[in-house]
N, C-alpha and C positions, 0 to 999 in steps of 0.2 A: 504494500499500499504506500503510495507516494504521499509526501508531505506537502501541502499547498504552499506556494510562494507567497511573498507579502502581498496582502490584498490591497487593491487600489482605494484611495479615499473616496468617499461618497458622502451625500448629504442625507439628512433625515427624510426629506421629502422624497428623494429617489428610492431610499430603502422602503418607505411606506408604500410607495407605488409597486415595488417589486414584491414585497411581502403580500400585498393585497392580491396581485396576480396569482401568486402561489395559493392563497386561500380560496380564490375563485375556482381554480383548477381542481383542488382537492374537493371542493364542494360538489363536483360532478359525480364523485364516487361516494362521499359521505354526505347524505342529504339531510338537511334540516338541523344541523348541529353547529351553527355558526358561533355560538359562544364557546363551545368546547374547542373548536378549531382555532379560534382566536387565542385562547388561553395556551394551547399547545405552541402556537407560533411565538407567543410571548416567551416561553421557555426557550425556544430555539434562538431567539434574538438575545435573550439574557444570559444564555450559556448555562441553563439548568436542566434538571431532570423532572419527569412528569410521572405522577401516579394517577392512573386512570381507574377509578373505583366505581363500578356499577354493575348491573345485572347482566347476566349472559345475553348474547345476541343483540347487543345494541351498537355493534360496529367498533369496538375498541381496537381489535386487531387490524381491521381495515384501515382505520385512522392512522395507525403507526405505519403500515405498508404504504399508504398513500403519501405521507410526509416524506418517506424515504425516497420514493419514486420521483416526486415532484422536485425535491430539493437535490436530487442526484447524489444521494449519499449511499455508501455501501450499507447494507442491511443484513443483520443476522437476527435470528429468532431462537429463543430458548424456551421450550415447554417445561415449566418447573413442575416436578413431580416429587412425591415423598423419597424416592430412591436416588435423586440427583445428588451428585458429589460436588464439592467446591472445584475439583480439578476439571469437571465437566463444564465449568463456567470460564475459568481462567486459563486452563491448558495445563500440561504437565510435561516433564522431561521423560523421554523414552530412549531406550538403549538402541543404538544403531549398530547392528552387527558387522556392517562393512568397514566402519571407522573405529569401532570399539569405544565410542564416546557417547555421552548422554546428549541428546538433541532435544531442544524444547519445541513442542508442538502447541502453537497458540490455540487458545479456546475461542469460542464465539464472541467473547467480550472485545476482541481485537477487531473493531469495526467502527463505523461512524455512528450508526443508529442501531442500538440494541433493543429488541422487544423482549422484555422479561415477562412472558405470558403466564398469567395466574401465579404471581410471585409468592402469594401466600399458601401455596400447596406444597412448599419444600420447607424442611426444618431450618431453624435459625442459623445453623452452622453453615448451610449452603447460601442462605440469604446474605450472610456476612461476607461471602466471597465478593460481593459487589461493593462493600463499603469503601475500600481503598480506591477502587476504579471510579466511583462516583464523586468522591471527595477530592481526589488528587489526580485523576486521569492517568493512573499507572497501576501496574499489577506487580506484586513481589511474590515470586515463586522460588523456593529453594535459595533464599537469601539474595536473588538477583532481581532487581527492579527494572521493569520494561515499561516504556511510555506507550500510552494508547494513541489512537488516531486523533487528530485535530481537525475538526470538532468531533466531540464524542457526547453522545446523548442517549440516555436511558429512558425508554417509555415502558413502564411496568403497568400490568393490569391486575386487578384483584376483584373478587367477587365478595361484596360486603355481607351477604345474607346466607351463604352456605358455610356451615361450620364443620361438616363431616370431612375429615382428611385435610384440614387447613390448619395453619399456624399463624398466630397474630404477628404482625410485623413489629419488631422491637422499635422503641422510641428512637434509638440511634439511627436505625434504617429509615424510618419515616422522616426524620429531620433532614436527610440527604436529598429528599425530593423538594424541588423549589415550589411546586404547587401541586394541589390535588384537583383533578378535573372530574366533574359529574356529567354524564351525557344525558341521561333521562330518556323517557319514551318520546317518540315522534307524535305529533298532533295527527288527527285523522287526515287532514289535507296533505301533510308532509309524507305520511305513510302511503296515501294514494299516489303521490308524485313519484315515490321511490319505486312502487310496484309498476307504474306506467314506464318509468325509464328503464327498468329491467326488461320489460317486454319489448320495448322498441329497439334496445340495442341488441338483443338476441345473443347475449353473452352474460356469464355470471357477474362480471365486474366491469366497470368502465376502464378503458385504457387511458391512462393519464400521461401527459407530456411532461418531459423534464424541463424545468424552467430555471434551474440554478445548479450550483455545484458546491463542493466544500469550501472552495476559495470565496464564493459569494457569501456564504454563511459567516465566515471569518470577517469579511468586510462589513456585513451588517452588524456584527457584534462590536467591531471597532467604533462604528457610529454610535451605538448605545452608550459606549464608555465616555463619549463626549458630550452627552446630554446633561444639561445643567439642572440642578435641583437646589432650591433655596433652603436656608437653614430652618425656616419655619415648617417646611414640609418634612425635613429630617426629624425635627422635634415631634411632628404629628405621627410619623411612623413609630418613633420611640414610645409615644403616648399609647398608641394602639397595642404594641407589644407588652408594654407595662400593664396595661388594663387586663390582659390575659392572666397576669400573675396575681391580680388582686381580686378578680371576679369571684363572687361566692359560690358559683356553680362549678368553677374550674379547680381541680386539685393540683394540676401541673401546667403551668403557663408555658408560653413559647420561649425558646432559647434565643440568644442574640442572633443566631443564624436566621431566625425568622424575620428579623428586621432587615438584615442584608438581602434576603430574597425579596421582601416586599419593595424595597427601594429599587432593586435592580429591575424587577418586573414593572414598576411604575415608569422607569426610564424607557423600557421596551415598549410599553404602552404609548408613551409619547412618540416614539419613532414610527410605530405602526400607524399613528394618526398623522405623520409627516411633521412632527414638531421636534425641535431641539431643546425643549425645556418641559418640565413636569408641572402639572397643575394638581390641586388637591384631589380631584376626581380620579385621577390616575391611582393615587395611593388608596383612596376609600374603596373604589370598586374591586380592588385586588386583594383587599384584606382577608376576605373569607377564604378564597382559594390558596392564599399563601400561608395562612396561619392556622386554619381549622384542624389540619392533620397533625399539628405540632402541640396540640393541647389535649389534656385528658380531663374528662368530666368527673365529678364525684360519683362514687359507686352507687349511691342511692338514686341517681338520675338514670341509671342504665335501664331500668324497668319502666320508666315513665314515658318512654317514646320520644324524649327530648334529644336531638342530635347536636353535635358540635357545631354544625353549620347554623342551627337556630340560635345557639348561645353566641356565636361570633357575630351574627347579624345584630342581635340585641346590643352587644358590646360596642359595635362600630357606631351604631346609631346614638350611643350614649357618650361618645367622645367627640368633642367640639371639632368641627372641620374649619381649618384656617381659610381665610379669604385673601387671595393675593391679587395684585393688579393684573397678572398675567391670566389667572383663572377668569376674572371678569372680562377680559378681552375675548377669551375663547368663547364664553357664554353669549356675548353680544354678536 
């Protein structure tokens, strides 16, 4: 796998247009999931990983494959099962009889976009094989550290309602995901459009066009790093994270990594909208997907039907949103 050369400089407006074209192309295959698609695109721009948590059959795997195809990224899929070993993820040294030496055989983690399908079906020991890869874009096997591809993105899927043969994701693993995406059911009109599109194309899936490549993704991320964010918005992000630690319904609040993820996603949201500066709505709208999976509710709430998303929405509404000159200009 070749390492992309230094990406050319681009503007936020250019990247917003290019990312929008990618979303429209993927929308040909993944029908009626605009919010979910935008959130995954934000993770692509922000350089994070995505946990897609929802019921079976809602297009989670199709979403991951579609992003890999349209972005021109190398794609590997791991079907997580109870008997999967860490070496099945990272790779392992094998003895070469011809040379008499141990030769490392890379695992599927050595790719651009890795789909960790049903990640909660494998034990924590195997889940932990992804920790170093997700946090540091490298893998250490037998004392030797090997860098992963650049860009490197994990899209993991999980079924939140099936408990037989599944393992809860450790907090450390959840914290590595920049945001959690919920897809949800299609509306009746969207489901009808999906069925009509399937009949008309006479093929199981739409054939998507490649609109970018690894170098483009790196160029987009460089633009995100140049997006301006005022101190009052950083304080707003800190206030939201701090509120998760003081909320009476939350037993464990967000780590500082949650604030980093929220700020980076807000900067990516600005770029997706063609702006080189962040407004309060960028932070507020992404607080739930960026923070909800990083908190734990008090045990007595588990049987009440209250979700972390519900609590986070209530929390966000209770934290005052700053008003900036730029946000007023965008609203007008």
